[in-house]
N, C-alpha and C positions, 0 to 999 in steps of 0.2 A: 069539187073542193077535196071531201073525204076520200076520195078516189086518189086524186094523185099524190095526199098527204099518205096513203099507205102504201103507193107505187115510190114513193120515196124511202119508207120505213123499210121495205121489202129490199129495194137496192143495196141499201146501207147494211144491212143484214148478211145478205149474200155476198158483197164485197170484203167483208169481215172473214165470213166463213170459208171463202172460196181458198184461201191459201193454206189454211189448217186441213181444209180437203185434198187440196193439192199434196201437203206433205205427208197425208196420212197415205195418199195414192203412192209417192216415191219411196218413202219407208217401205210399203208392200212389196213392191218391185224389185229396190236392192236387196232384202229379204229373201226374195223366191232367187234371186241370182246367187245371192252366196250358198241360198241350200242348196242350187242345181250344182253349184261346182263344188261344194262338199259331198253329194252323192257321186260325182264323178271321180272325186278322188277318190273317195271309199273304193269305188267300183275298180281304179286301177290298180289298186294293191293287189286283187286278185289274178292280175297276171301274173306268170311264172316267174318272171325277175323282180316284179317289186315285191310279191309274197315271200321269196327267198331272202330279199332283203329284210322285211319286215321278221321274218323266223331270225336272222341274224341279230337285230337289234335287241331281241326277246333274249337269246340266249348272250350276249354283251352283258344287258343287265343283270342276269343271273349270275353269271361270270363275277360280276363288279360285287355283287352281293355276297358270294360266296368268300370272295379275296377279303371284303370287309370284316366279315366275322373273324377269319383268321387273323389277319395284320390290325385290327379295331385294337385286342388287350394289350398286342403287343406295345403298340405304339404309346397308348396310354401308359402303361407302366414305364417306359421309357422317358415321356412329359415326367410322371411323379418323380423321376430318378433326376430331373435335370433341377439343382439347385443354384441361386444366385441370378437366374434369370432375368431380364427386366419384368414389369409386370405386362407392357405393351407386346412384347413377345409370345407372353404364354398365353393372352389372350386370343392373340390371332391362331396360336396351337391348339385352341382349344376349339375355336372355329372351325377349323381347319378339320379338327378329328369328328364334332358332329356332322362334318358333310364328306366321309371319307369314303361314301360309297359313290357319291355324284363325282369327287374328283377321280376313283378309281375307273368310272365309267369312260371319265371324259379323254383318260389317258388309252384305256383299251380301244377305245371307238376311233382313235385319231391313225391310232397303229392299225388299226383292220383297215380304215379309209385309205392309208397309204398303200399296205400291202395289197388290196383289192386294186388301186386303179397301177398299180405297177405290172400286176400278170393280167388284167382284164377290162374292160372299156370303161370308162368314167361313167358312162349312164349306168351300168350294174351297179355302182357303190353311191347313186345318187343319194336317197332316201335317210344309207346310212351318215353320208355328209351331212343332211338336214338335221338328223339326231344330235352330229357330233358338233353342231355349228351352234343349237340350240341349249344343248348342255353346257358347252360351254362359256355361251352370255350368261347362263341363268348362275355360274358357277360366279362370273366376276360380278354380277351387280350384287350375289351376296355377300362377296366380299367387302364391294365398295362400298354397300348399305350401310357397314359396322361404322361409318364414319359421323353417324348421325346419332346422336344422343339420345334423343327422343324417342322412347319408343313406338310410341302411334306412328310418329311423321315417318320413322323408317318403316314400317311394315307397308306405310301405305307408297311411299316411293318404291323402295322393292317389286310390291305387286306392279305397281303403273310401268315401271320399265322392263319388267318380265312380258308384260301383255305388250308393249310398243315392239320389244326386240324379236318377238316372235312374230309379230304381224308383218313386219321387215321381212325376217328371214322367210317365211311363207309367200312373202308379194301380195298382200292383202289388205296394206296400209292404203290405199286407193276407195277400196271398197269399204272398208270400214270408215273411212270418212265422211264420204258420202251418206252412209247409213247415220251415222252421229248426226250429221248436219239436215238431215233430213227431219227429225224428231226436232222439232222447236214449238214454241209459243209465241205469240206476239201481242206485244204491251203498245199499243198505238200504233206508232211509224216503227218501234225497235222490234227487233227479230231476235228472239232468243234460243239459241238451238244447244243441241247436247254438246257439239264439237266444240261451240263458243265457250260454252261453261269448262269443259277439259283444256280449250288452250288458255282460258284467263285464271284457271286454278295452277296452269303448269308455271307461265310463264310469272305469276306473282309468288309463286312458290319460288321459284329462283330468284329472283328479287329480295325477297322476304330473306334468303338464307344469304345473299352478297352483304344484305342490309344488317343482319345481325354477326356475320363475319367483320366486316368494318366498324360497325359497332363494339364489339369485343375489343378488336386493336387499339383504337383508339380511347377505351375507355381504360385500357391497360398504360398506354401513354400516358390521361388524364391524371389518371390515381397516382402515378409516379412524379407527378411535376409538384415540386416541392414548393414550389414558388404562389403556386394559388392554394387558398383556404380549403378545408374541408369541403365547408358547405358550396363551396364558390366549383369545387370539382365536381359533385353530386349535382349541380343544378345544369353543369356545362354538359355529363353524360345525358343527363332527360333530356336537355333541348335536343342533343344530336342524335339521340333514340328517336324522339317524335320527326325530327325531320327527315331521315331515314325511312324511318318505316311508313310515314305519310308519302312522301317520294314514290318510295316501290309501290303502294298500293296504286296510288292514281296511274302512275307510266305504265302500270301492267293492264288496267284497266284501257286506257288508252290506247296503249298495242295489239289490243285483240279488239278495237274498233267501237269500243263502249264511248255513246256521248255521254260527256262529263258536264252539259247542261242541264240535263237530266238531275244530278244531283243538287240543284238550288232549290227545288221542292221537297227533296231530303233533310237539307240541311234548316231548313226553316221550320220544318216539323220537330227536329230534332232542338230549337230553340225554343220553341214553344214548350216540350220536352222538358228542358230547362229552365225554365220560369217558373214552372208548376211542379212539377215529379222531383226534381233533382236539384233542388235545392242547396240541401247538404253536401250533397258530393261536388256541386262546385264551392261551394264554400270551403270545400276541404283541401280541393286544388287549388286554390287563390291560395289561402293559407299556407299552404306548403310552398308555393312560388316566392311568397312575402318570406319564410320564414330562412329561404335559401339566400336570398336577397339580402336582408337585414344581417344574418349572419348571428343571430341572437343564439338559436344553439347549432350544434355542430353535431358528426356522429365523433364519438369518446367522450362526450360531455358529463357529467354527474348533475343530473336534476332531480328534484322531487317537487311534484305536483301530485297534490291532496295527499294522500296516504300511501304515495308510489314513490319510491326512490330507488334510484337506480344508474345507469348508464346508457347513454343512448347507443343501439347497435344500429340502426339506421334510418335513414327520412325517405320517405316512400312518397307517390304524389298523394294518397289520401290519409297516411296514419306515419306516427313516427313509432319505431320499437324501442322500447325500454327493458332492457336485461335487469331484473334487481338482485341481488347477494344469493336469494333460495334459489335461482335458476328459472324462475317465471319471465316471461316474456309478456309485459303487456303493449299492444296497440292502441297506444292513445292517437285518436283523432288530432288534425292538425289545427282544427278550428278553437279546441279546448287549450291547444297552447297559446293562440294568439291571444283570447278573451280573458282566461282564466291567468291565476298567479302562480308563475311557474319560479324555484329556483335552482338557478345556474350555479352549482358551487364552483365550476371552472370556467366561467365564461369569459373573464379577462386574464386571470391566472390562476394557478392550481393552487395556491395560499388559502386555508382554510381554517379560520377560528372558533375554538370548540370551549365552551365554557361549562364546567361544573361544579355544582350545587353540592354544599355539605357543611355540617354542622357539628361544633366541639362544645367540652363542659365547660362551664364558665370558672373552674377551679383551672383551665390551664393557660398558659402562656401563651397571647395571643401573636406575641413576634414569634416566638419558638414555632407556634403551628403553622405562621405563613412561610418560615424560612423550612420546615419541613417538607411542605405541600409544595413549593417550587422545587425542590430538589427530587421528592417521590416523582414530579412530572418528568422531569427533565432524565431521568433515568429509564423512561420508557422508550424503545429503540426508535419510532415513527415520530414523536413530537423533535420540532427542531430547535438549534441549539441557537441558531442565528438570528432566531425571532423570538422577541421577548415572552418569558411566562411569567405571569403575574397572580398577585394572591392578594383580594380584597376581602374587610368583610362588608357585610351588607346588611347588616343589622341584629340586634339582640331581639331573639326568640324567647319563647315560655320555656323553652327546655335547654337551649343552645346557644351560643354564638355563630351566627349565621356568615359563610366565607364564599365567595366565589373564586374559581381557579380558571386562569384563561393560558391557553396553549396554543399552537399553533402546529398545521401539519400541510403536507403538500402533496399527499396522493389521496383525493377523498376516495376514489374510484378502489381502494382497499378496504375501503368501507369506516362506518363510523360510530357503530356499536361496539366495535372489537377493540376500538382504539379505548374509548369510554370506559369500558369493562378492566383493559389492562392498565390504564390511570388509576382508576377506584382501588385495583388491586396493590399496586405499589402505594397507594396513600395508607391503607389497612396495613400494610406490612409497616412502614415506617412510624405511623401513628403508634403501632405494637412495640417496634423499637427504643421508641423515645417517650414511651408512657403517655401518651394524649389519646382519651378516652372519647368516644361518639355515644354523645346521652342519645336516651329514648324519652319520651313525653312520659310524665308521674305525675300521679294527684294523690293529693290527700284527703282522709277524710277524719274530720274532727267532729267527735260527739259531744254538746254542750252538757254542762251538769243539769240535772233535775230532767233531762229528754228521754225515753225510752224508744229503744230500737224495735221496730217490729218489722218482719219480714211475711209475704203470703205465699201460702202453697207451702212445699217441702223447702226445708232448710237445711242445709250442712250442717255438723257439729261443731263447727268453727264459728259460724255466725250465730248460732244461739249461747257459745260460750262468750263472746263479744257484747253480744245483749245483756246476757245475765252479769256480767261483769262491769258495765257500765250503770247499768240500775243499782248497783252495791254502790 
């Protein structure tokens, strides 16, 4: 029984190791074939006409370098004198100036190829033609890659396109594909090769680029639709992006032959991870969807949560961006906006009532004080005239008669502290004009007959004199 079990284990191990060994042998064989072709190609360069073409290519490189040194400064000075050019045209001129040496080499090499094909056999300009084709392709790719705004993605696309075009021109695509396909790993019944990864990355990259283009175009149309509320616009754009990018990812995997049923295990693992370690993240995501659906807050609203007061800059999947008057940007988790108390100053409308508390002396006429206070508030620019501005007595304090002044504004996004300060300043000017005084707390100290005022420590001369007078 033990011998049979050992035999089965050996058979299983050999069956797993056999594909890897075969792949390694194929990779070595293909690499040896490519090396042999490379050696043969380098050896062919020693033939008279091939060596002659190599020398011509070197001479063309030197000529283009000298021409670049001569023409480069002149073209740069001419570019600096072009005032009023569009920004896109100037950017492409700068890109062309940086690649002036390559542009000159392309022009000179094609002129040389045309002349040699007119005066001699085409085979005697074959290598020069290959160099001209390569340089032309590289130049076109360099300009086309400028359409990609992301620097890292632009570099990856440019290098990948250069490699692919070079292999195409040199007729080495089949050998390169076999070599990349021979380098593979086996995960159960799934075989993942370098060529499969390259194909998948290329296809998914193209699909993601298309999804981003469609998403940007659709987002512009949706944001310009005045029939949708701001929160519904954000929700529609987020949902559209999720559908487009998700579809691009799964279509790309399906296109390269990846079995999507294997993702079921991955989705189960993700579900367990969400249940234990990503509770807050999921809570914020769900809270963000709820905020977008119930339209409780939207971009542009002025809100205050805790000590933070500002207007909503954007609604994200995990947080809400709030910009305050001092320029600070706070990222508030969506969960806090759902579970906490939020004051939305512009939820149903933009009208906001502001209360100011002040006090005047008991000797001032309260009827005059109310009239003067209402007039002072209405004289401030941001206070609304068509809304009632009122002033009421709220109580009789120890040192003053207490009032509350209530007025309305419709632009809370412009700030609240500044409008309060302006109204207080108008009150001060109006009270000074009409002789209304603003008291401050006062206390009277009465020394009873027969008592002695004693002080501890060092006392001032005034305190000593008051004590002596009281004792007399």
